C-alpha positions in Angstrom: 0.0 0.0 0.0 1.4 3.4 -1.0 1.2 6.1 1.6 1.4 9.7 0.3 4.1 11.8 1.9 3.0 14.3 4.5 3.7 17.9 3.4 6.0 20.0 5.6 4.3 22.1 8.2 5.5 25.3 6.5 3.7 24.2 3.3 0.5 23.6 5.2 0.8 27.0 6.9 1.3 28.8 3.6 -1.7 27.0 2.1 -3.9 28.0 5.0 -2.7 31.6 4.8 -3.4 31.6 1.0 -6.9 30.2 1.5 -7.6 32.9 4.2 -6.4 35.7 1.8 -8.6 34.3 -1.0 -11.6 34.2 1.4 -11.0 37.8 2.4 -10.7 38.9 -1.2 -13.9 37.1 -2.1 -15.9 39.1 0.4 -18.5 41.2 -1.4 -18.3 45.0 -1.0 -20.7 46.6 1.5 -24.1 47.6 0.0 -24.5 51.2 -0.8 -26.4 53.4 1.7 -30.2 53.3 1.3 -31.4 56.4 -0.4 -34.0 58.2 1.7 -37.5 58.8 0.4 -38.7 62.4 0.2 -40.6 61.9 3.4 -37.6 60.4 5.2 -35.3 63.2 4.1 -37.9 65.8 5.2 -38.0 64.2 8.7 -34.2 64.3 9.1 -33.1 67.0 11.6 -29.4 66.1 12.0 -26.7 67.6 9.7 -26.2 66.7 6.9 -29.8 67.4 5.9 -31.9 68.5 2.9 -35.3 70.1 2.4 -37.3 70.6 -0.7 -37.8 74.3 -1.4 -39.4 76.5 -4.0 -37.4 79.5 -5.4 -40.1 81.3 -7.5 -42.0 83.1 -4.8 -40.9 85.8 -2.3 -41.3 85.0 1.4 -40.0 82.6 3.9 -38.9 79.3 2.3 -37.0 77.8 5.3 -37.8 77.8 9.1 -35.9 74.8 10.4 -34.5 73.6 13.7 -31.7 71.0 13.5 -28.8 69.4 15.4 -25.2 69.9 14.4 -23.0 66.9 15.4 -19.2 67.1 15.6 -17.5 67.4 12.2 -15.7 64.1 12.3 -12.6 62.9 10.3 -11.6 64.7 7.0 -14.3 67.4 7.5 -13.6 71.0 8.2 -15.6 72.6 11.0 -17.2 74.9 8.4 -20.9 74.4 7.8 -22.2 75.3 4.4 -25.8 76.5 3.8 -26.8 76.3 0.2 -29.1 74.8 -2.4 -28.8 72.1 -4.9 -30.8 71.2 -8.0 -31.3 67.6 -8.9 -32.1 66.1 -12.3 -30.4 64.4 -15.3 -27.0 65.5 -16.3 -28.2 68.1 -18.8 -30.7 69.8 -16.5 -28.2 69.8 -13.6 -25.6 71.5 -15.8 -28.1 74.0 -17.0 -29.1 74.8 -13.4 -25.4 75.3 -12.5 -24.9 77.8 -15.3 -28.2 79.6 -14.5 -27.6 79.9 -10.8 -23.9 80.6 -10.6 -23.7 84.3 -9.7 -27.5 84.5 -9.9 -29.1 87.5 -8.1 -31.3 85.4 -5.8 -31.6 88.1 -3.1 -32.1 86.0 0.0 -32.0 86.8 3.7 -30.3 84.0 5.7 -30.3 84.0 9.5 -28.9 81.3 11.8 -29.5 81.1 15.5 -27.9 78.8 18.1 -30.5 77.5 20.5 -29.9 78.5 24.1 -31.6 77.6 27.4 -32.8 81.2 27.9 -32.7 82.7 24.4 -31.4 82.1 20.9 -28.1 83.6 19.9 -27.5 84.9 16.3 -24.6 83.2 14.6 -22.5 85.4 12.3 -22.4 84.1 8.7 -20.0 84.7 5.9 -20.3 84.4 2.1 -18.0 84.7 -0.9 -18.3 88.1 -2.6 -18.0 87.5 -6.4 -17.3 91.2 -7.1 -14.7 91.7 -4.4 -13.3 88.2 -4.9 -13.1 87.6 -1.2 -15.0 86.2 1.8 -17.1 88.8 3.6 -19.4 88.8 6.6 -23.2 89.0 6.0 -24.7 92.4 6.9 -27.0 92.7 10.0 -30.0 91.7 7.9 -28.3 88.5 6.7 -28.5 89.6 3.0 -27.1 87.1 0.5 -27.3 88.8 -3.0 -26.0 85.9 -5.1 -25.6 82.2 -5.3 -22.2 80.7 -6.3 -21.0 77.3 -7.3 -19.9 75.8 -4.0 -20.3 72.2 -2.7 -20.1 70.6 0.7 -18.2 67.4 1.4 -20.1 64.7 -0.6 -19.6 61.6 1.4 -21.6 62.5 4.5 -24.6 63.2 2.3 -24.0 59.9 0.5 -23.7 58.0 3.8 -26.9 59.7 5.1 -28.9 58.5 2.0 -29.3 62.0 0.7 -27.7 61.4 -2.7 -29.3 59.3 -5.4 -27.0 57.5 -7.9 -29.7 58.0 -10.5 -29.5 61.8 -10.3 -27.0 64.6 -11.0 -26.7 67.6 -8.7 -25.8 71.2 -9.2 -24.7 72.5 -5.8 -24.5 76.2 -4.9 -23.6 78.1 -1.8 -25.5 80.8 0.1 -23.6 81.3 3.3 -21.4 79.4 5.7 -20.2 79.3 9.3 -16.4 79.1 9.3 -16.0 77.5 12.7 -19.2 75.9 13.8 -19.8 74.6 17.3 -21.9 71.4 17.7 -25.3 72.0 19.2 -28.9 72.9 18.4 -29.7 75.6 15.7 -32.5 77.3 14.0 -32.2 78.4 10.3 -34.4 81.0 8.6 -34.3 81.9 4.9 -36.5 84.4 3.1 -36.5 85.3 -0.6 -37.0 89.0 -1.1 -38.2 88.9 -4.7 -40.3 86.7 -7.0 -38.3 84.6 -9.5 -40.9 83.0 -11.8 -38.1 81.7 -14.1 -37.0 79.3 -11.2 -40.5 77.8 -10.8 -39.7 74.4 -12.4 -36.4 73.8 -10.7 -36.2 70.6 -8.5 -34.4 72.6 -5.7 -33.4 71.6 -2.2 -31.9 73.3 0.7 -28.8 71.6 2.2 -26.9 72.1 5.4 -23.7 70.2 5.5 -20.1 70.2 6.6 -17.3 71.2 4.1 -14.4 69.0 3.4 -10.9 69.8 4.5 -8.5 71.3 1.9 -5.8 68.9 0.8 
């Protein structure tokens, strides 16, 4: 009777290690985050968050209380308040061209919730004409929207980005060094803009990414 030779222990150990590596490599990637429904997104009150808004009529379009958690890794402490337009690639690009530098004329006010009273938070914006960052005036006037985007991955992880859509992101104002806590955001449009009636627009509040 022939007895097969026993392989050396080193060979057995290498074979086991190879099998373990192959097993790890064969693991499927984690599933993508579930995209929230419109109702689920509207119920979210933790940053990052979005809200459907209309841009064609003057008046208050946002009155929202929310929680700001700590920024986390790879995120700047700056919180961006802006809007985005969702659609196919062509419509998103058209919206980006239309709204970049657009005279939207909005009043943006942010308050930090306190035990006794709410405290107004100073906001800043990028002034296209002066080509620099300026502080909003006492009324919170934001005369223009500019192309500016928050960090994308927190929105994706929160289920606020659909892979079936393209987005044109624009900035209104930002907090350079935001403190975690409870806030209230108010946005008013000062003029009618009927040409913006059909835009699929949303407010977003989200952290910005760190510069690399």
